[in-house]
Each structure stands twice: as structure tokens, then as C-alpha cells.
N, CA, C and O atoms as CSV, one atom per row, in Angstrom:
chain,resi,resn,atom,element,x,y,z
A,1,PRO,N,N,-18.660,7.617,-7.306
A,1,PRO,CA,C,-17.652,7.184,-6.459
A,1,PRO,C,C,-18.012,5.431,-6.034
A,1,PRO,O,O,-17.183,4.537,-5.862
A,2,LEU,N,N,-19.457,5.344,-5.951
A,2,LEU,CA,C,-19.892,3.981,-5.466
A,2,LEU,C,C,-19.789,2.926,-6.561
A,2,LEU,O,O,-19.804,1.712,-6.361
A,3,SER,N,N,-19.673,3.587,-7.846
A,3,SER,CA,C,-19.621,2.060,-8.593
A,3,SER,C,C,-17.843,1.960,-8.770
A,3,SER,O,O,-17.414,0.811,-8.879
A,4,CYS,N,N,-16.968,2.926,-8.796
A,4,CYS,CA,C,-15.643,2.777,-8.384
A,4,CYS,C,C,-15.387,2.063,-7.254
A,4,CYS,O,O,-14.580,1.134,-7.291
A,5,CYS,N,N,-15.918,2.344,-6.325
A,5,CYS,CA,C,-15.909,1.351,-5.034
A,5,CYS,C,C,-15.898,-0.118,-4.636
A,5,CYS,O,O,-15.191,-0.843,-3.937
A,6,LEU,N,N,-17.304,-0.274,-5.605
A,6,LEU,CA,C,-17.460,-1.520,-5.621
A,6,LEU,C,C,-16.739,-2.234,-6.431
A,6,LEU,O,O,-16.248,-3.299,-6.059
A,7,SER,N,N,-16.567,-1.733,-7.695
A,7,SER,CA,C,-15.495,-2.488,-8.500
A,7,SER,C,C,-14.265,-2.924,-8.267
A,7,SER,O,O,-13.819,-3.930,-8.821
A,8,TRP,N,N,-13.314,-1.907,-7.066
A,8,TRP,CA,C,-12.323,-2.357,-6.635
A,8,TRP,C,C,-12.522,-3.369,-5.713
A,8,TRP,O,O,-11.679,-4.259,-5.594
A,9,LEU,N,N,-13.788,-3.340,-4.873
A,9,LEU,CA,C,-13.706,-4.390,-3.864
A,9,LEU,C,C,-13.963,-5.843,-4.631
A,9,LEU,O,O,-13.512,-6.921,-4.243
A,10,LEU,N,N,-14.919,-5.594,-5.993
A,10,LEU,CA,C,-15.240,-6.959,-6.122
A,10,LEU,C,C,-14.294,-7.292,-7.230
A,10,LEU,O,O,-14.765,-8.275,-7.802
A,11,ALA,N,N,-13.142,-6.913,-7.812
A,11,ALA,CA,C,-11.965,-7.159,-8.122
A,11,ALA,C,C,-11.018,-7.679,-7.343
A,11,ALA,O,O,-10.372,-8.685,-7.637
A,12,ALA,N,N,-10.850,-6.820,-5.999
A,12,ALA,CA,C,-10.228,-7.696,-5.175
A,12,ALA,C,C,-10.707,-8.939,-4.449
A,12,ALA,O,O,-9.885,-9.625,-3.841
A,13,ALA,N,N,-12.163,-9.311,-4.482
A,13,ALA,CA,C,-12.655,-10.038,-3.922
A,13,ALA,C,C,-12.168,-11.520,-4.831
A,13,ALA,O,O,-12.215,-12.541,-4.145
A,14,TRP,N,N,-11.829,-11.657,-5.922
A,14,TRP,CA,C,-11.293,-12.572,-6.505
A,14,TRP,C,C,-10.155,-12.972,-6.273
A,14,TRP,O,O,-9.801,-13.986,-6.874
A,15,ARG,N,N,-9.468,-12.500,-5.594
A,15,ARG,CA,C,-8.100,-12.406,-5.147
A,15,ARG,C,C,-7.847,-12.997,-4.092
A,15,ARG,O,O,-6.783,-13.616,-4.072
A,16,SER,N,N,-8.717,-13.021,-2.853
A,16,SER,CA,C,-8.826,-13.349,-1.307
A,16,SER,C,C,-9.915,-14.304,-1.127
A,16,SER,O,O,-10.965,-14.332,-1.769
A,17,GLY,N,N,-9.517,-15.159,-0.096
A,17,GLY,CA,C,-10.038,-16.446,0.406
A,17,GLY,C,C,-10.783,-15.672,1.407
A,17,GLY,O,O,-11.853,-16.189,1.731
A,18,SER,N,N,-10.475,-14.525,1.997
A,18,SER,CA,C,-11.223,-13.904,3.021
A,18,SER,C,C,-11.926,-12.751,2.471
A,18,SER,O,O,-12.145,-11.891,3.324
A,19,ALA,N,N,-12.326,-12.490,1.354
A,19,ALA,CA,C,-12.611,-11.604,0.337
A,19,ALA,C,C,-14.368,-11.430,1.333
A,19,ALA,O,O,-14.645,-10.509,2.101
A,20,PRO,N,N,-15.138,-12.446,1.022
A,20,PRO,CA,C,-16.755,-11.931,1.520
A,20,PRO,C,C,-16.730,-11.806,2.835
A,20,PRO,O,O,-17.803,-11.309,3.176
A,21,VAL,N,N,-15.869,-12.059,3.990
A,21,VAL,CA,C,-16.228,-11.490,5.463
A,21,VAL,C,C,-15.601,-10.056,5.111
A,21,VAL,O,O,-16.351,-9.098,5.299
A,22,LEU,N,N,-14.416,-9.818,4.662
A,22,LEU,CA,C,-14.087,-8.337,4.397
A,22,LEU,C,C,-15.065,-7.290,3.828
A,22,LEU,O,O,-15.335,-6.191,4.312
A,23,MET,N,N,-15.636,-7.968,2.473
A,23,MET,CA,C,-16.637,-7.258,1.696
A,23,MET,C,C,-17.702,-6.836,2.487
A,23,MET,O,O,-18.101,-5.671,2.494
A,24,GLY,N,N,-18.268,-7.906,3.278
A,24,GLY,CA,C,-19.427,-7.601,4.482
A,24,GLY,C,C,-19.124,-6.525,5.446
A,24,GLY,O,O,-20.012,-5.767,5.834
A,25,SER,N,N,-17.764,-6.422,5.891
A,25,SER,CA,C,-17.546,-5.826,6.867
A,25,SER,C,C,-17.245,-4.333,6.304
A,25,SER,O,O,-17.334,-3.377,7.074
A,26,SER,N,N,-16.844,-4.133,4.786
A,26,SER,CA,C,-16.440,-3.206,3.979
A,26,SER,C,C,-17.965,-2.527,4.102
A,26,SER,O,O,-18.112,-1.403,4.582
A,27,LEU,N,N,-18.847,-3.163,3.717
A,27,LEU,CA,C,-20.409,-2.484,3.303
A,27,LEU,C,C,-20.772,-2.104,4.661
A,27,LEU,O,O,-21.290,-0.987,4.626
A,28,CYS,N,N,-20.710,-2.614,5.948
A,28,CYS,CA,C,-21.178,-2.236,6.972
A,28,CYS,C,C,-20.379,-1.267,7.530
A,28,CYS,O,O,-20.921,-0.680,8.467
A,29,ARG,N,N,-19.370,-0.943,7.283
A,29,ARG,CA,C,-18.504,0.272,7.895
A,29,ARG,C,C,-18.722,1.230,6.994
A,29,ARG,O,O,-18.766,2.370,7.455
A,30,GLY,N,N,-18.907,1.077,5.582
A,30,GLY,CA,C,-19.393,2.355,4.582
A,30,GLY,C,C,-20.831,2.745,5.353
A,30,GLY,O,O,-20.986,3.754,6.041
A,31,ARG,N,N,-21.695,1.878,5.126
A,31,ARG,CA,C,-22.957,2.295,5.553
A,31,ARG,C,C,-22.864,3.173,7.180
A,31,ARG,O,O,-23.171,4.307,7.547
A,32,LEU,N,N,-22.318,2.056,7.804
A,32,LEU,CA,C,-22.537,2.924,9.368
A,32,LEU,C,C,-21.933,4.381,9.190
A,32,LEU,O,O,-22.523,5.439,9.412
A,33,ALA,N,N,-20.999,4.258,8.870
A,33,ALA,CA,C,-19.957,5.542,8.850
A,33,ALA,C,C,-21.030,6.469,8.154
A,33,ALA,O,O,-21.612,7.145,9.002
A,34,GLY,N,N,-21.419,6.680,7.006
A,34,GLY,CA,C,-22.395,7.236,6.383
A,34,GLY,C,C,-23.557,7.768,7.141
A,34,GLY,O,O,-23.863,8.961,7.133
A,35,LEU,N,N,-24.134,6.934,7.734
A,35,LEU,CA,C,-25.333,7.189,8.628
A,35,LEU,C,C,-25.124,7.643,9.741
A,35,LEU,O,O,-26.077,8.026,10.420
A,36,LEU,N,N,-23.801,7.716,10.218
A,36,LEU,CA,C,-23.579,8.529,11.501
A,36,LEU,C,C,-23.502,10.175,11.125
A,36,LEU,O,O,-24.152,11.018,11.743
A,37,GLY,N,N,-22.722,10.439,10.164
A,37,GLY,CA,C,-22.741,11.664,9.575
A,37,GLY,C,C,-23.675,12.236,8.974
A,37,GLY,O,O,-23.401,13.343,8.511
A,38,LEU,N,N,-24.981,11.741,8.784
A,38,LEU,CA,C,-26.144,12.338,8.569
A,38,LEU,C,C,-26.548,13.657,9.350
A,38,LEU,O,O,-27.005,14.676,8.833
A,39,LYS,N,N,-26.293,13.441,10.696
A,39,LYS,CA,C,-27.147,14.543,11.640
A,39,LYS,C,C,-26.123,15.786,11.543
A,39,LYS,O,O,-26.540,16.938,11.424
A,40,SER,N,N,-24.948,15.511,11.593
A,40,SER,CA,C,-24.245,16.707,11.945
A,40,SER,C,C,-23.394,17.206,10.804
A,40,SER,O,O,-22.919,18.323,11.007
A,41,LEU,N,N,-22.993,16.462,9.284
A,41,LEU,CA,C,-22.314,16.902,8.097
A,41,LEU,C,C,-23.239,17.225,7.345
A,41,LEU,O,O,-24.339,16.673,7.313
A,42,PRO,N,N,-22.768,18.443,6.454
A,42,PRO,CA,C,-23.747,18.644,5.397
A,42,PRO,C,C,-24.123,17.757,4.492
A,42,PRO,O,O,-23.399,16.831,4.124
A,43,ARG,N,N,-25.276,17.973,4.070
A,43,ARG,CA,C,-26.054,16.875,3.111
A,43,ARG,C,C,-25.091,16.781,2.132
A,43,ARG,O,O,-24.504,17.766,1.684
A,44,GLY,N,N,-24.825,15.223,1.645
A,44,GLY,CA,C,-24.110,14.875,0.614
A,44,GLY,C,C,-22.545,14.328,0.969
A,44,GLY,O,O,-21.759,13.736,0.229
A,45,GLU,N,N,-22.412,14.690,2.186
A,45,GLU,CA,C,-21.301,14.106,2.893
A,45,GLU,C,C,-21.218,12.750,3.245
A,45,GLU,O,O,-20.183,12.085,3.301
A,46,GLY,N,N,-22.484,12.336,3.505
A,46,GLY,CA,C,-22.818,10.827,3.439
A,46,GLY,C,C,-22.100,10.057,2.632
A,46,GLY,O,O,-21.602,9.006,3.037
A,47,ASP,N,N,-21.935,10.584,1.129
A,47,ASP,CA,C,-21.417,9.605,0.344
A,47,ASP,C,C,-19.682,9.432,0.330
A,47,ASP,O,O,-19.086,8.466,-0.147
A,48,ASN,N,N,-19.167,10.416,0.867
A,48,ASN,CA,C,-17.479,10.327,0.944
A,48,ASN,C,C,-17.508,9.436,2.252
A,48,ASN,O,O,-16.606,8.619,2.440
A,49,LEU,N,N,-18.613,9.602,3.217
A,49,LEU,CA,C,-18.203,8.667,4.458
A,49,LEU,C,C,-18.352,7.256,4.028
A,49,LEU,O,O,-17.664,6.302,4.390
A,50,PHE,N,N,-19.382,7.261,3.176
A,50,PHE,CA,C,-19.402,5.755,2.700
A,50,PHE,C,C,-18.191,5.084,1.844
A,50,PHE,O,O,-17.897,3.890,1.887
A,51,VAL,N,N,-17.595,6.003,1.120
A,51,VAL,CA,C,-16.521,5.524,0.534
A,51,VAL,C,C,-15.582,5.539,1.490
A,51,VAL,O,O,-15.042,4.437,1.394
A,52,ALA,N,N,-15.111,6.089,2.284
A,52,ALA,CA,C,-14.213,5.940,3.328
A,52,ALA,C,C,-14.252,4.341,3.869
A,52,ALA,O,O,-13.347,3.526,4.047
A,53,GLY,N,N,-15.316,4.287,4.001
A,53,GLY,CA,C,-15.822,3.377,4.882
A,53,GLY,C,C,-15.598,1.787,4.020
A,53,GLY,O,O,-15.068,0.777,4.482
A,54,MET,N,N,-16.095,1.951,2.880
A,54,MET,CA,C,-15.583,1.053,1.927
A,54,MET,C,C,-14.586,0.700,1.520
A,54,MET,O,O,-14.331,-0.472,1.243
A,55,PHE,N,N,-13.865,1.599,1.410
A,55,PHE,CA,C,-12.268,1.563,1.163
A,55,PHE,C,C,-11.332,1.315,2.343
A,55,PHE,O,O,-10.148,1.037,2.151
A,56,SER,N,N,-11.813,1.405,3.455
A,56,SER,CA,C,-10.907,1.183,4.829
A,56,SER,C,C,-10.117,-0.333,4.601
A,56,SER,O,O,-8.988,-0.750,4.858
A,57,LEU,N,N,-10.963,-0.734,4.170
A,57,LEU,CA,C,-10.656,-2.238,4.090
A,57,LEU,C,C,-9.650,-2.946,2.842
A,57,LEU,O,O,-9.157,-4.074,2.833
A,58,LEU,N,N,-9.570,-2.128,2.065
A,58,LEU,CA,C,-8.739,-2.311,0.470
A,58,LEU,C,C,-7.638,-2.771,0.820
A,58,LEU,O,O,-7.360,-3.906,0.434
A,59,ASP,N,N,-6.771,-2.103,1.574
A,59,ASP,CA,C,-5.410,-2.520,1.758
A,59,ASP,C,C,-5.259,-4.246,2.504
A,59,ASP,O,O,-4.337,-5.034,2.295
A,60,ARG,N,N,-6.322,-4.435,3.281
A,60,ARG,CA,C,-6.408,-6.006,3.577
A,60,ARG,C,C,-6.724,-6.812,2.505
A,60,ARG,O,O,-6.250,-7.945,2.421
A,61,LEU,N,N,-7.881,-6.107,1.217
A,61,LEU,CA,C,-8.272,-7.316,0.386
A,61,LEU,C,C,-7.172,-7.374,-0.303
A,61,LEU,O,O,-6.882,-8.469,-0.785
A,62,LEU,N,N,-6.347,-6.315,-0.515
A,62,LEU,CA,C,-5.210,-6.453,-2.389
A,62,LEU,C,C,-4.106,-6.756,-1.511
A,62,LEU,O,O,-3.273,-7.446,-2.097
A,63,GLY,N,N,-3.795,-6.487,-0.303
A,63,GLY,CA,C,-2.546,-7.199,0.372
A,63,GLY,C,C,-1.569,-6.308,0.314
A,63,GLY,O,O,-0.403,-6.696,0.232
A,64,LEU,N,N,-1.864,-5.059,0.344
A,64,LEU,CA,C,-1.105,-3.727,-0.387
A,64,LEU,C,C,-0.868,-2.828,1.118
A,64,LEU,O,O,-1.519,-3.286,2.057
A,65,PRO,N,N,-0.122,-1.771,1.388
A,65,PRO,CA,C,-0.084,-0.923,2.164
A,65,PRO,C,C,-1.194,0.082,1.960
A,65,PRO,O,O,-1.243,0.385,0.768
A,66,MET,N,N,-1.962,0.613,2.572
A,66,MET,CA,C,-3.184,2.148,2.166
A,66,MET,C,C,-2.393,2.738,1.347
A,66,MET,O,O,-2.651,2.741,0.144
A,67,ARG,N,N,-1.412,3.276,1.793
A,67,ARG,CA,C,-0.652,4.180,0.793
A,67,ARG,C,C,-0.525,3.961,-0.248
A,67,ARG,O,O,-0.661,4.853,-1.086
A,68,ASP,N,N,-0.221,2.706,-0.583
A,68,ASP,CA,C,-0.207,2.175,-2.291
A,68,ASP,C,C,-1.145,1.963,-3.015
A,68,ASP,O,O,-1.132,2.110,-4.237
A,69,VAL,N,N,-2.204,1.539,-2.252
A,69,VAL,CA,C,-3.584,1.412,-2.891
A,69,VAL,C,C,-4.419,2.937,-3.273
A,69,VAL,O,O,-5.167,3.089,-4.238
A,70,LEU,N,N,-4.001,4.182,-2.052
A,70,LEU,CA,C,-4.072,5.237,-2.573
A,70,LEU,C,C,-3.927,5.833,-3.968
A,70,LEU,O,O,-4.616,6.449,-4.781
A,71,ASP,N,N,-2.395,5.232,-3.816
A,71,ASP,CA,C,-1.751,6.344,-5.053
A,71,ASP,C,C,-2.246,5.451,-6.310
A,71,ASP,O,O,-1.638,5.604,-7.369
A,72,THR,N,N,-3.155,4.667,-6.259
A,72,THR,CA,C,-3.715,4.011,-7.739
A,72,THR,C,C,-5.082,4.499,-7.758
A,72,THR,O,O,-5.795,4.078,-8.669
A,73,ILE,N,N,-5.570,5.299,-6.929
A,73,ILE,CA,C,-7.184,5.847,-7.250
A,73,ILE,C,C,-7.121,7.448,-6.790
A,73,ILE,O,O,-6.337,7.940,-5.978
A,74,GLN,N,N,-8.130,8.092,-7.514
A,74,GLN,CA,C,-7.944,9.623,-7.085
A,74,GLN,C,C,-9.539,9.663,-6.121
A,74,GLN,O,O,-10.654,9.269,-6.463
A,75,LEU,N,N,-9.141,10.216,-5.002
A,75,LEU,CA,C,-10.366,10.300,-3.990
A,75,LEU,C,C,-10.069,11.822,-3.592
A,75,LEU,O,O,-9.041,12.395,-3.952
A,76,PRO,N,N,-11.005,12.383,-2.864
A,76,PRO,CA,C,-10.864,13.550,-2.182
A,76,PRO,C,C,-10.340,13.607,-1.098
A,76,PRO,O,O,-10.580,12.802,-0.198
A,77,ASP,N,N,-9.488,14.631,-1.004
A,77,ASP,CA,C,-8.170,14.878,0.288
A,77,ASP,C,C,-8.718,14.298,1.405
A,77,ASP,O,O,-8.038,13.492,2.039
A,78,ASP,N,N,-9.969,14.602,1.794
A,78,ASP,CA,C,-10.564,14.592,3.100
A,78,ASP,C,C,-10.915,12.876,3.334
A,78,ASP,O,O,-10.701,12.352,4.427
A,79,VAL,N,N,-11.332,12.295,2.459
A,79,VAL,CA,C,-11.635,10.838,2.369
A,79,VAL,C,C,-9.871,10.033,2.527
A,79,VAL,O,O,-9.696,9.118,3.332
A,80,VAL,N,N,-9.020,10.425,1.866
A,80,VAL,CA,C,-7.750,10.239,1.896
A,80,VAL,C,C,-7.352,10.378,3.304
A,80,VAL,O,O,-7.101,9.296,3.833
A,81,ARG,N,N,-7.232,11.362,4.021
A,81,ARG,CA,C,-6.964,11.552,5.106
A,81,ARG,C,C,-7.806,10.768,6.575
A,81,ARG,O,O,-7.370,10.468,7.686
A,82,ALA,N,N,-8.754,10.674,6.139
A,82,ALA,CA,C,-9.438,9.970,6.968
A,82,ALA,C,C,-8.937,7.785,7.092
A,82,ALA,O,O,-8.891,7.029,8.063
A,83,LEU,N,N,-8.691,7.568,5.662
A,83,LEU,CA,C,-8.154,6.355,5.394
A,83,LEU,C,C,-6.579,6.193,5.997
A,83,LEU,O,O,-6.118,5.199,6.558
A,84,LEU,N,N,-5.982,7.313,5.746
A,84,LEU,CA,C,-4.455,7.504,6.358
A,84,LEU,C,C,-4.539,7.554,7.740
A,84,LEU,O,O,-3.944,6.673,8.361
A,85,THR,N,N,-5.075,8.291,8.275
A,85,THR,CA,C,-4.707,8.821,9.766
A,85,THR,C,C,-6.098,8.811,10.703
A,85,THR,O,O,-6.064,8.921,11.928
A,86,ARG,N,N,-7.251,8.671,9.968
A,86,ARG,CA,C,-8.651,8.946,11.056
A,86,ARG,C,C,-8.847,10.338,11.015
A,86,ARG,O,O,-9.912,10.683,11.527
A,87,GLY,N,N,-8.104,11.302,10.535
A,87,GLY,CA,C,-8.127,12.800,10.871
A,87,GLY,C,C,-9.349,13.160,9.645
A,87,GLY,O,O,-10.036,12.418,8.943
A,88,GLY,N,N,-9.256,14.623,9.758
A,88,GLY,CA,C,-9.928,15.170,8.927
A,88,GLY,C,C,-11.204,15.288,9.452
A,88,GLY,O,O,-11.266,15.197,10.678
A,89,ILE,N,N,-12.659,15.541,8.602
A,89,ILE,CA,C,-13.662,15.846,8.812
A,89,ILE,C,C,-14.646,14.201,9.231
A,89,ILE,O,O,-15.554,13.951,10.023
A,90,TYR,N,N,-13.845,13.354,8.189
A,90,TYR,CA,C,-14.495,12.151,8.233
A,90,TYR,C,C,-14.010,10.663,9.257
A,90,TYR,O,O,-14.594,9.638,9.608
A,91,GLY,N,N,-12.398,11.337,9.499
A,91,GLY,CA,C,-11.946,10.149,10.117
A,91,GLY,C,C,-12.421,9.846,11.435
A,91,GLY,O,O,-12.055,8.763,11.892
A,92,PRO,N,N,-13.302,10.714,12.281
A,92,PRO,CA,C,-13.638,10.483,13.529
A,92,PRO,C,C,-15.163,9.524,13.626
A,92,PRO,O,O,-15.641,9.012,14.638
A,93,TYR,N,N,-15.740,9.492,12.120
A,93,TYR,CA,C,-16.664,8.742,12.149
A,93,TYR,C,C,-16.338,7.208,11.322
A,93,TYR,O,O,-17.099,6.241,11.285
A,94,LEU,N,N,-15.176,7.307,10.781
A,94,LEU,CA,C,-14.485,6.121,10.131
A,94,LEU,C,C,-14.239,5.619,11.586
A,94,LEU,O,O,-15.088,4.810,11.962
A,95,ALA,N,N,-13.320,5.903,12.434
A,95,ALA,CA,C,-13.108,5.756,13.517
A,95,ALA,C,C,-14.264,4.841,14.638
A,95,ALA,O,O,-14.081,3.791,15.254
A,96,LEU,N,N,-15.158,5.517,14.587
A,96,LEU,CA,C,-16.249,5.351,15.625
A,96,LEU,C,C,-17.039,3.894,14.908
A,96,LEU,O,O,-17.680,3.151,15.652
A,97,ALA,N,N,-16.939,3.648,13.694
A,97,ALA,CA,C,-17.639,2.701,12.765
A,97,ALA,C,C,-16.625,1.276,12.975
A,97,ALA,O,O,-17.063,0.140,13.162
A,98,GLU,N,N,-15.171,1.665,12.890
A,98,GLU,CA,C,-14.368,0.649,13.163
A,98,GLU,C,C,-14.517,-0.222,14.720
A,98,GLU,O,O,-14.405,-1.418,14.989
A,99,ALA,N,N,-14.825,1.005,15.573
A,99,ALA,CA,C,-14.523,0.706,16.947
A,99,ALA,C,C,-15.937,-0.346,17.562
A,99,ALA,O,O,-15.970,-1.223,18.426
A,100,CYS,N,N,-17.153,0.318,16.527
A,100,CYS,CA,C,-18.157,-0.663,16.933
A,100,CYS,C,C,-18.105,-1.981,16.220
A,100,CYS,O,O,-18.719,-2.959,16.644
A,101,GLU,N,N,-17.306,-2.006,15.041
A,101,GLU,CA,C,-17.278,-3.370,14.414
A,101,GLU,C,C,-16.238,-4.361,15.415
A,101,GLU,O,O,-16.308,-5.590,15.437
A,102,LEU,N,N,-15.517,-3.748,16.018
A,102,LEU,CA,C,-14.423,-4.488,16.847
A,102,LEU,C,C,-15.060,-4.674,18.348
A,102,LEU,O,O,-14.564,-5.446,19.169
A,103,ASN,N,N,-16.092,-3.961,18.576
A,103,ASN,CA,C,-16.863,-3.770,20.036
A,103,ASN,C,C,-15.793,-3.388,21.056
A,103,ASN,O,O,-15.450,-4.084,22.011
A,104,SER,N,N,-15.223,-1.960,20.664
A,104,SER,CA,C,-14.003,-1.755,21.353
A,104,SER,C,C,-14.601,-0.512,22.550
A,104,SER,O,O,-15.520,0.297,22.423
A,105,ASN,N,N,-13.839,-0.713,23.495
A,105,ASN,CA,C,-14.039,0.421,24.834
A,105,ASN,C,C,-14.014,1.809,24.136
A,105,ASN,O,O,-14.313,2.789,24.818
A,106,LEU,N,N,-13.684,1.968,22.845
A,106,LEU,CA,C,-13.541,3.482,22.517
A,106,LEU,C,C,-14.881,3.949,21.841
A,106,LEU,O,O,-14.890,4.981,21.169
A,107,VAL,N,N,-16.024,3.183,22.021
A,107,VAL,CA,C,-17.255,3.354,21.392
A,107,VAL,C,C,-17.781,4.795,22.266
A,107,VAL,O,O,-18.024,5.901,21.783
A,108,ALA,N,N,-17.831,4.514,23.196
A,108,ALA,CA,C,-18.610,5.496,24.055
A,108,ALA,C,C,-17.676,6.628,24.129
A,108,ALA,O,O,-18.283,7.675,24.354
A,109,GLY,N,N,-16.633,6.746,24.035
A,109,GLY,CA,C,-15.716,8.046,24.232
A,109,GLY,C,C,-15.675,8.859,22.458
A,109,GLY,O,O,-15.646,10.074,22.260
A,110,LEU,N,N,-15.682,8.129,21.734
A,110,LEU,CA,C,-16.008,8.071,20.152
A,110,LEU,C,C,-17.288,9.043,19.890
A,110,LEU,O,O,-17.314,10.192,19.451
A,111,ALA,N,N,-18.261,8.249,20.280
A,111,ALA,CA,C,-19.872,8.647,20.044
A,111,ALA,C,C,-19.835,10.095,20.923
A,111,ALA,O,O,-19.861,11.132,20.260
A,112,ASN,N,N,-19.791,10.163,21.976
A,112,ASN,CA,C,-19.636,11.326,22.839
A,112,ASN,C,C,-18.944,12.432,21.968
A,112,ASN,O,O,-19.584,13.447,21.692
A,113,SER,N,N,-17.914,12.301,21.613
A,113,SER,CA,C,-17.360,13.415,20.863
A,113,SER,C,C,-17.987,13.517,19.568
A,113,SER,O,O,-17.672,14.541,18.961
A,114,LEU,N,N,-18.624,12.900,19.095
A,114,LEU,CA,C,-19.484,13.484,17.581
A,114,LEU,C,C,-20.782,13.786,18.387
A,114,LEU,O,O,-21.802,14.046,17.749
A,115,LYS,N,N,-20.802,13.774,19.367
A,115,LYS,CA,C,-22.472,14.057,19.827
A,115,LYS,C,C,-23.630,12.882,19.650
A,115,LYS,O,O,-24.823,13.138,19.805
A,116,ILE,N,N,-23.202,11.738,19.352
A,116,ILE,CA,C,-23.906,10.527,18.911
A,116,ILE,C,C,-24.493,10.158,19.785
A,116,ILE,O,O,-23.540,9.867,20.507
A,117,SER,N,N,-25.748,9.799,20.621
A,117,SER,CA,C,-26.280,9.003,21.677
A,117,SER,C,C,-25.880,7.622,21.567
A,117,SER,O,O,-25.369,7.146,20.553
A,118,PRO,N,N,-26.120,6.990,22.625
A,118,PRO,CA,C,-25.980,5.794,22.513
A,118,PRO,C,C,-26.992,4.946,21.755
A,118,PRO,O,O,-26.716,3.969,21.059
A,119,LEU,N,N,-28.145,5.428,21.974
A,119,LEU,CA,C,-29.489,5.213,21.100
A,119,LEU,C,C,-29.099,5.470,19.529
A,119,LEU,O,O,-29.033,4.407,18.911
A,120,GLU,N,N,-28.901,6.313,18.957
A,120,GLU,CA,C,-28.622,6.923,17.835
A,120,GLU,C,C,-27.677,5.712,17.256
A,120,GLU,O,O,-28.045,4.964,16.350
A,121,LEU,N,N,-26.444,5.633,17.893
A,121,LEU,CA,C,-25.444,4.733,17.608
A,121,LEU,C,C,-26.065,3.291,17.316
A,121,LEU,O,O,-25.639,2.824,16.260
A,122,ASN,N,N,-26.847,2.581,17.904
A,122,ASN,CA,C,-27.221,1.604,18.223
A,122,ASN,C,C,-28.101,1.247,16.785
A,122,ASN,O,O,-27.890,0.277,16.057
A,123,LYS,N,N,-29.072,2.234,16.599
A,123,LYS,CA,C,-29.635,2.338,15.604
A,123,LYS,C,C,-29.055,2.267,14.240
A,123,LYS,O,O,-29.468,1.478,13.390
A,124,ALA,N,N,-28.076,3.119,14.049
A,124,ALA,CA,C,-27.521,3.108,13.198
A,124,ALA,C,C,-26.766,1.617,12.725
A,124,ALA,O,O,-26.810,0.953,11.690
A,125,HIS,N,N,-26.124,1.476,13.910
A,125,HIS,CA,C,-25.351,-0.144,13.411
A,125,HIS,C,C,-26.346,-1.014,13.048
A,125,HIS,O,O,-26.130,-1.649,12.015
A,126,LEU,N,N,-27.343,-1.205,13.601
A,126,LEU,CA,C,-28.226,-2.212,13.333
A,126,LEU,C,C,-28.656,-2.080,11.947
A,126,LEU,O,O,-28.435,-3.000,11.160
A,127,SER,N,N,-29.318,-0.899,11.541
A,127,SER,CA,C,-29.649,-0.666,10.314
A,127,SER,C,C,-28.372,-0.796,9.523
A,127,SER,O,O,-28.680,-1.444,8.523
A,128,ALA,N,N,-27.010,-0.479,9.478
A,128,ALA,CA,C,-26.190,-0.645,8.702
A,128,ALA,C,C,-25.708,-2.212,8.503
A,128,ALA,O,O,-25.313,-2.678,7.434
A,129,LEU,N,N,-25.825,-2.942,9.775
A,129,LEU,CA,C,-25.638,-4.412,9.498
A,129,LEU,C,C,-26.432,-5.151,8.765
A,129,LEU,O,O,-25.952,-6.028,8.048
A,130,ALA,N,N,-28.153,-4.856,8.836
A,130,ALA,CA,C,-29.479,-5.371,7.849
A,130,ALA,C,C,-29.015,-4.946,6.538
A,130,ALA,O,O,-28.904,-5.752,5.614
A,131,TRP,N,N,-28.725,-3.647,6.417
A,131,TRP,CA,C,-28.565,-3.420,4.974
A,131,TRP,C,C,-27.322,-4.008,4.301
A,131,TRP,O,O,-27.287,-4.343,3.117
A,132,ALA,N,N,-26.268,-4.105,5.196
A,132,ALA,CA,C,-24.981,-4.698,4.576
A,132,ALA,C,C,-25.619,-6.441,4.070
A,132,ALA,O,O,-25.252,-6.960,3.016
A,133,GLN,N,N,-26.633,-7.152,5.082
A,133,GLN,CA,C,-26.622,-8.214,4.969
A,133,GLN,C,C,-27.578,-8.439,3.447
A,133,GLN,O,O,-27.485,-9.299,2.571
A,134,SER,N,N,-28.468,-7.303,3.595
A,134,SER,CA,C,-29.334,-7.813,2.341
A,134,SER,C,C,-28.751,-7.363,1.059
A,134,SER,O,O,-29.332,-7.627,0.007
A,135,VAL,N,N,-27.459,-6.591,1.080
A,135,VAL,CA,C,-26.920,-6.332,-0.042
A,135,VAL,C,C,-25.376,-7.546,-0.362
A,135,VAL,O,O,-24.616,-7.606,-1.329
A,136,SER,N,N,-25.401,-7.955,0.286
A,136,SER,CA,C,-24.592,-9.349,0.470
A,136,SER,C,C,-25.131,-10.744,-0.289
A,136,SER,O,O,-24.555,-11.616,-0.941
A,137,THR,N,N,-26.555,-10.519,0.126
A,137,THR,CA,C,-27.058,-11.864,-0.247
A,137,THR,C,C,-28.080,-11.981,-1.867
A,137,THR,O,O,-28.528,-13.067,-2.238
């Protein structure tokens, strides 16, 4: 899934002037969502969370509604649900990653509902930011 994910993002990057910023956000969002799920989701679910985070900005990169983007690719149902409604097992982690990115007042409530402490969240967010920066350069 990662190679497919990166291929989509790279292809989209050539079409969009804001692509570098969106791609950086996608990388960080994917990494953060994956890290947040490590503690409470079964092993291996981090890959799906990473893909959900990476794909969560594809609609903006491609200039298409998310439903249209998802109709062209095959993803697990839980990833699709997270992308469309922020529901299912991955949705809350994706919503938290987005809230962190936006510095939203929803961060504390979302983190609390996932039993993620402020310290764990801050560490994961800093790690995701550093990783995304290292991959982007």
C-alpha cells in the first residue's frame, strides 16, 4: 500500500502548485496517525492508518471529491470509512492527526477518547513532524 500511496501523491504533485505543502502534510498526517494507533490497535494496523493519513489529502491534491478519488483505487473498507466519515476503527486517529495539524480545540477531547495522554500525543506529533521533514528533503 505504501508504494501505491506514494505513487498517487507524486503523480498528483506534478499538477498542483501547492503540492509540496500538501505532500508534507500528508506525510506527517500519515505518520502521526500510524504512531497514535500503535498502542491500542492490533499489530500491523499502523500501515492502514498511515495510508489513511496519506490519502486524506488526495482530494485536495487532485481537485476531486474524495468519493471520486476512492472510486479509482482499492483500499480496505475501514480505510475508506475513515477517509469519508472519520468513522470506523481508523477514523478517530485520523481526526486526531488532523486536529493536531490545525491546532484545534478538539485535540484534548479526541486524545482523551483514544486514551492518549498529552505527553504521548506531543511525542508522537514531534516524531511525525521530524520524520516527514527528513523524508521530504
